[in-house]
C-alpha positions in Angstrom: -1.6 1.2 24.7 -3.4 -0.1 21.3 -1.9 -3.1 20.0 -1.1 -2.9 16.2 -0.3 -5.5 13.6 1.3 -4.8 10.2 0.8 -7.2 7.3 3.0 -7.0 4.4 1.7 -9.3 1.7 3.9 -10.7 -0.9 3.3 -13.5 -3.3 5.9 -14.8 -5.6 3.9 -14.6 -9.2 3.4 -11.3 -10.7 2.3 -10.5 -14.3 3.6 -6.9 -14.6 7.1 -7.4 -13.4 8.3 -10.9 -12.7 9.6 -11.5 -9.2 8.8 -7.7 -8.3 8.9 -8.1 -4.6 12.3 -9.3 -4.6 13.8 -7.5 -7.4 16.8 -5.6 -6.4 16.6 -1.8 -6.2 19.7 0.1 -5.0 21.3 -3.2 -4.1 18.4 -4.6 -2.0 15.2 -6.5 -2.5 12.3 -4.3 -3.1 10.4 -5.7 0.0 13.2 -5.1 2.4 12.5 -1.3 2.3 9.0 -2.0 3.5 10.1 -4.3 6.3 12.8 -2.2 7.5 10.5 0.6 7.9 7.7 -1.1 9.6 10.2 -2.5 12.1 11.4 1.1 12.8 7.7 2.2 13.6 7.0 3.3 17.1 3.5 2.3 16.9 3.5 -1.2 15.5 3.4 -4.2 17.9 4.2 -6.8 15.4 5.1 -7.1 11.7 4.2 -10.1 9.7 5.3 -11.2 6.2 2.5 -13.2 4.5 3.9 -15.2 1.7 3.6 -18.6 0.1 7.1 -18.4 -1.3 10.1 -20.1 0.3 12.3 -17.8 -1.9 10.7 -14.8 -0.4 11.2 -16.0 3.0 14.9 -16.7 2.4 15.4 -13.3 1.1 14.0 -11.9 4.6 15.6 -14.3 7.0 17.8 -11.8 8.6 15.0 -9.9 10.3 14.8 -11.4 13.6 11.5 -9.7 14.8 9.6 -10.2 11.5 7.2 -12.6 11.8 5.8 -15.2 9.1 2.5 -16.0 8.0 3.0 -19.0 5.5 -0.3 -18.4 3.6 -2.0 -21.5 1.7 -1.0 -21.7 -2.1 -4.6 -20.9 -3.1 -4.3 -17.4 -1.5 -1.4 -16.5 -3.9 -3.6 -16.8 -7.0 -3.9 -13.9 -9.4 -7.5 -13.2 -8.5 -7.3 -13.4 -5.0 -8.1 -10.3 -2.9 -5.9 -9.0 0.0 -8.6 -8.9 2.2 -8.8 -12.9 1.9 -5.2 -13.2 2.8 -5.8 -10.9 5.9 -8.8 -12.7 7.0 -6.8 -16.1 6.8 -3.9 -14.7 8.8 -6.3 -13.2 11.6 -8.0 -16.5 11.9 -4.6 -18.1 12.5 -3.5 -15.7 15.3 -3.3 -16.7 19.0 -3.1 -13.0 20.0 -5.4 -10.2 19.8 -4.7 -6.9 18.1 -6.7 -3.7 18.1 -5.9 -2.6 14.7 -4.1 -3.7 11.5 -2.0 -1.7 9.1 -1.5 -3.1 5.6 1.9 -2.2 3.9 2.3 -3.2 0.3 5.8 -4.2 -0.6 6.0 -2.3 -3.6 6.3 1.0 -2.2 10.1 1.8 -1.3 9.8 5.4 -0.8 7.3 5.0 2.2 9.1 5.7 5.4 8.5 4.8 9.3 7.6 8.4 9.7 4.8 8.1 7.0 3.6 5.1 9.1 3.9 6.7 12.4 2.0 9.9 11.5 -0.8 7.9 9.9 -1.3 5.7 12.7 -0.9 8.5 15.3 -3.6 10.4 13.3 -5.8 7.3 13.3 -5.2 6.6 17.0 -6.2 10.1 18.1 -9.4 10.1 16.0 -12.8 8.9 16.4 -12.5 7.4 12.8 -12.4 3.8 11.9 -9.6 3.6 9.1 -7.2 5.7 7.5 -6.2 5.3 3.9 -3.1 7.1 2.1 -3.9 9.1 -0.9 -2.2 11.5 -3.3 -3.4 14.5 -5.6 -4.3 13.5 -9.1 -2.9 16.6 -10.3 -3.3 16.7 -14.2 -4.9 13.4 -14.2 -8.3 15.1 -13.2 -11.4 13.1 -13.8 -12.9 16.3 -15.8 -10.4 15.7 -18.2 -10.5 12.0 -18.6 -12.1 10.2 -21.6 -13.8 6.8 -22.7 -13.9 5.6 -26.1 -17.4 4.3 -27.1 -17.9 2.8 -30.4 -14.7 4.4 -31.6 -15.8 7.8 -30.5 -14.1 9.9 -27.8 -16.4 11.0 -25.0 -16.2 12.5 -21.6 -15.7 10.1 -18.6 -17.6 12.2 -16.6 -20.8 13.7 -18.0 -20.3 17.4 -18.7 -21.4 19.8 -21.3 -18.6 20.2 -23.8 -15.2 20.2 -23.2 -13.8 21.3 -19.8 -10.9 23.4 -20.3 -10.5 24.9 -16.8 -6.9 25.3 -15.7 -5.6 22.7 -13.5 -5.2 25.0 -10.6 -8.5 26.0 -10.6 -9.9 22.5 -10.7 -11.4 21.0 -7.3 -9.2 18.9 -5.5 -9.1 15.4 -6.5 -7.3 12.3 -4.7 -6.6 8.9 -5.3 -5.4 5.8 -3.4 -1.7 5.6 -3.7 -1.8 2.1 -2.0 1.0 2.9 0.6 -1.2 2.8 3.7 -4.3 1.0 4.9 -5.2 0.8 8.5 -8.3 0.0 10.3 -9.9 -1.2 13.5 -9.6 -5.1 13.4 -13.4 -5.4 14.6 -14.3 -3.5 11.5 -12.2 -5.6 9.3 -14.0 -8.9 10.5 -17.6 -7.5 10.6 -17.3 -5.8 7.1 -14.7 -8.3 5.5 -13.0 -5.2 4.3 -9.9 -3.3 4.8 -11.5 0.3 4.5 -14.3 0.7 7.0 -16.7 3.2 8.6 -15.6 6.7 8.9 -12.3 7.0 6.7 -9.6 9.3 7.4 -7.5 10.7 4.6 -3.6 10.6 4.8 -2.3 12.9 2.0 1.2 12.0 0.6 3.3 13.7 -1.9 3.6 12.3 -5.4 7.1 11.4 -4.9 6.6 9.2 -1.8 3.5 7.5 -3.6 5.4 5.6 -6.1 3.8 2.0 -6.3 5.9 -0.4 -8.3 3.8 -2.4 -10.9 6.0 -2.4 -14.1 9.5 -1.4 -15.4 8.6 2.2 -15.7 7.5 2.4 -12.0 10.9 0.5 -11.0 12.9 2.9 -12.9 10.9 5.9 -11.5 11.4 4.7 -7.9 15.3 4.2 -8.6 15.5 7.7 -10.0 13.6 9.1 -7.0 15.7 7.1 -4.6 18.7 8.8 -5.8 17.2 12.2 -6.3 16.6 12.1 -2.5 20.3 10.6 -1.8 18.6 7.6 0.1 21.0 5.0 0.9 19.7 1.3 1.0 17.9 1.5 4.5 
């Protein structure tokens, strides 16, 4: 049996939405949705919360099987990349793991089933990583624009205006931020969360809500009500 570590990175600072990781949604701190689903996983060996914040730790103290990585303050600054946090955590572990899955705390609609299906797909493959994505739908790159010197231009170089119906455009996907999993030896070698041969894990648009601002927060709240999901 492969040993898998889950890491939930949660710093206190946030530019788009103040204290978003512990902002209450459906009477529960946002981060708790991710913690609870990670702890339900059949494949994850240990779940680590990585934070510099005593406030965030206090909101999660009820989870007895949750481990804490109290990261240095410099790893909680705005421009620090998640991989730096991951490498710091791995360097301080006394236990060896085979795979790591990153679970961002801003995704309250990700379930334990989503996690386990993704991990099962990765473990049963010869791929090095798996990344969750969703269909861009109407936000297709063929329709995207840039403004250059005050002039509207196509983002992708193409002749004229592409007016092809959405259903006939080639499928394009975007990372939704819900699941990143990789072999730890590849993470350490390449200093990256996405490595080698990457397996896609396609998720629905509804599940893919990733809260960054008030609009996302409102959308997630509505979706949870729509799905008639009680606080988990």
